[in-house]
VOVOMAR-881615 format. One line per 8 residues: their letters; for each residue y, x, z of C-alpha. Coordinates in steps of 0.001 Angstrom, whole numbers, plus 500000, padded with zeros to 6 digits. Example, Ala and Ser with C-alpha at 12.3 -4.5 7.8 and 13.67 -1.06 7.14 Angstrom:
BEGIN
as) 495500 512300 507800 ~ 498940 513670 507140
//
This chain:
BEGIN
xxxxxxxx) 843053 481653 663197 ~ 841419 483439 666471 ~ 842370 481659 669602 ~ 844100 484479 671943 ~ 842053 484489 675109 ~ 843112 484761 678689 ~ 841148 486085 681579 ~ 842341 483772 684612
xxxxxxxx) 845763 483848 686114 ~ 847156 486042 682987 ~ 849268 485169 680302 ~ 850866 486837 677413 ~ 853656 488310 679438 ~ 851638 489995 681117 ~ 850220 492365 678153 ~ 849994 496056 677916
xxxxxxxx) 847876 496734 675089 ~ 844998 496053 672083 ~ 842322 497894 670810 ~ 839187 496252 668034 ~ 837617 494256 670705 ~ 839672 493836 673314 ~ 843039 493197 674827 ~ 844749 494842 678266
xxxxxxxx) 846761 493390 680907 ~ 848651 494312 683577 ~ 848207 492706 687001 ~ 851831 493846 688205 ~ 850921 492961 691900 ~ 848116 495319 692224 ~ 849146 497777 689354 ~ 845847 497388 688281
xxxxxxxx) 844772 496665 684516 ~ 842257 493929 683114 ~ 840202 494600 679911 ~ 839402 491563 678168 ~ 836926 490958 675259 ~ 839234 489190 672056 ~ 836378 486871 670962 ~ 833236 485510 672845
xxxxxxxx) 831182 487844 670273 ~ 832841 490707 671574 ~ 831695 490184 675252 ~ 828904 492238 674495 ~ 831042 495614 674208 ~ 832806 494456 677514 ~ 829410 494416 679385 ~ 828265 497970 678102
xxxxxxxx) 831762 499680 679386 ~ 831224 497750 682540 ~ 827860 499037 682671 ~ 828965 502449 682352 ~ 832145 502477 684557 ~ 829534 501080 687380 ~ 827356 504289 686437 ~ 830193 506676 687058
xxxxxxxx) 830531 504805 690031 ~ 827467 505185 690998 ~ 827221 509259 690591 ~ 830687 509861 692767 ~ 833260 509294 689671 ~ 836008 511718 688362 ~ 839181 512008 688306 ~ 839305 512188 684770
xxxxxxxx) 838248 508816 684106 ~ 839619 505456 685310 ~ 839064 503774 688593 ~ 836546 501042 687974 ~ 837434 498244 690227 ~ 834988 495463 689312 ~ 835183 492360 687005 ~ 836927 489209 686306
xxxxxxxx) 835480 486408 684081 ~ 834179 488835 681069 ~ 836462 492018 681812 ~ 836734 494691 683752 ~ 839301 495790 686503 ~ 840800 499574 685906 ~ 842792 501502 687170 ~ 846388 501615 685350
xxxxxxxx) 847666 504942 683374 ~ 851040 504464 683396 ~ 852624 507038 681161 ~ 850306 505367 678273 ~ 848821 507345 675541 ~ 848342 511098 675089 ~ 849154 511049 672209 ~ 852089 509383 672112
xxxxxxxx) 853499 511802 675027 ~ 853029 514784 673056 ~ 855294 513535 670104 ~ 857399 512281 672148 ~ 857950 514771 675025 ~ 858303 518898 674828 ~ 855279 519952 676323 ~ 854910 523506 677386
xxxxxxxx) 851649 525867 677467 ~ 850103 525123 680714 ~ 850790 521387 680320 ~ 848495 521180 676953 ~ 845929 524171 679107 ~ 845570 521724 682548 ~ 845173 518394 679643 ~ 842477 520440 677955
xxxxxxxx) 840666 521451 681087 ~ 840780 518017 682914 ~ 839852 516352 679431 ~ 836646 519176 679027 ~ 835808 518437 682835 ~ 835288 514536 682477 ~ 833412 514446 679369 ~ 831134 516684 681086
xxxxxxxx) 831043 514245 684122 ~ 830085 511937 680950 ~ 827434 513652 679716 ~ 825946 514293 683081 ~ 824861 510655 684058 ~ 823706 509913 680303 ~ 827169 508852 678426 ~ 827790 509780 674864
xxxxxxxx) 831611 508594 674654 ~ 831211 508446 671041 ~ 834704 508230 670024 ~ 836729 510952 671599 ~ 840514 511557 670383 ~ 844010 511878 672041 ~ 844024 507887 671157 ~ 841439 507324 673740
xxxxxxxx) 843009 509601 676643 ~ 846076 508096 678901 ~ 848324 509797 680954 ~ 848588 508835 684760 ~ 852176 509099 686753 ~ 851409 512212 687718 ~ 850114 513064 684056 ~ 846392 513521 685106
xxxxxxxx) 844614 513157 681880 ~ 842293 510295 681536 ~ 839570 509622 679287 ~ 838699 506319 678918 ~ 838070 503390 675854 ~ 833794 503080 676813 ~ 833318 499836 674699 ~ 831580 501476 672133
xxxxxxxx) 829784 504498 673664 ~ 826266 504920 673713 ~ 824303 504293 677245 ~ 821084 506202 677962 ~ 820409 506623 674344 ~ 821625 503294 673059 ~ 823872 503279 669637 ~ 827692 503715 669874
xxxxxxxx) 829936 500910 668260 ~ 832173 502768 666959 ~ 833926 503384 663682 ~ 834828 507679 664159 ~ 837822 509033 662990 ~ 836857 511600 660650 ~ 838844 514372 661592 ~ 836929 514124 664787
xxxxxxxx) 832833 513689 663196 ~ 831052 515653 661772 ~ 828278 514337 659245 ~ 825514 515951 660017 ~ 825847 515293 664171 ~ 824134 512097 665453 ~ 826900 510201 667197 ~ 825108 509503 670332
xxxxxxxx) 824227 513119 670692 ~ 826269 515358 673086 ~ 826967 518085 670311 ~ 828481 515165 669011 ~ 831052 514375 671198 ~ 831323 518207 671472 ~ 832692 518271 667962 ~ 835069 515557 669039
xxxxxxxx) 836097 517184 671600 ~ 837001 520509 669472 ~ 839147 518406 667059 ~ 840984 516387 670093 ~ 841750 520114 671997 ~ 843248 520812 668603 ~ 845572 517377 669092 ~ 846325 518797 672315
xxxxxxxx) 847869 522153 671158 ~ 849602 521151 667577 ~ 850258 517522 668309 ~ 848288 516418 664952 ~ 844598 515380 664282 ~ 842679 518602 662221 ~ 844027 518845 658349 ~ 846650 516477 659149
xxxxxxxx) 849193 518652 658080 ~ 847007 518933 654374 ~ 847157 515479 653666 ~ 843840 514880 652952 ~ 841522 511758 652546 ~ 839081 511078 655095 ~ 836119 512115 652695 ~ 837409 515185 651992
xxxxxxxx) 838017 515698 655512 ~ 834480 515108 655673 ~ 833517 517483 652922 ~ 835314 520401 654147 ~ 833214 519945 657939 ~ 830283 519778 656096 ~ 830796 523053 654447 ~ 831785 524812 657777
xxxxxxxx) 835385 524649 656522 ~ 838170 524895 659269 ~ 841829 524831 659535 ~ 843520 528424 660456 ~ 846227 529043 662945 ~ 848796 529338 660109 ~ 847778 525082 659173 ~ 849359 524235 661914
xxxx) 851572 525294 665097 ~ 851903 524124 668575 ~ 855048 523362 669944 ~ 856442 525944 672565
//
């Protein structure tokens, strides 16, 4: 059984969330978070994410991305998006058209900035978008992303991946952006209402067969 690792000065009471390679802890005194690898063999993913955030910082950052505040042990300090995940927020709140449009524009702008500094997210979904206290959308989780053409380390959601696109390409990210925008407007990923398996979704994408408006409707 794996032993949980904590950054210096943190314990289980500070726990916020976890992903495939890391856990996130809140420093309540400063209201920022530290992202820390589960195990030693997952430290390279956090190192890549640190390098990516350093690149963002060198190019002036973007309000659609979390602010980067440096490193702690093997982890990184990041801005705290206090409203948590966009996906969960959409599912538990009534959202008007104007707010959905704002989020779509914010994420599209953030992704354009990411691409401008030679980074490919490679796993863009509503699950990797969080909201701050002002409901500003923040694109996050770059631990599996491509930096300067490097291979991404992600398992891409089938409804956001085109089978013929190279994961480390702008085109692959744009395809995922389309599926993400669909999720923002409908509250569900593409094909969710049809109950299809991943392999069936991939086959439809390969055949360029996409959802029609009648297949899902956004809340008003």
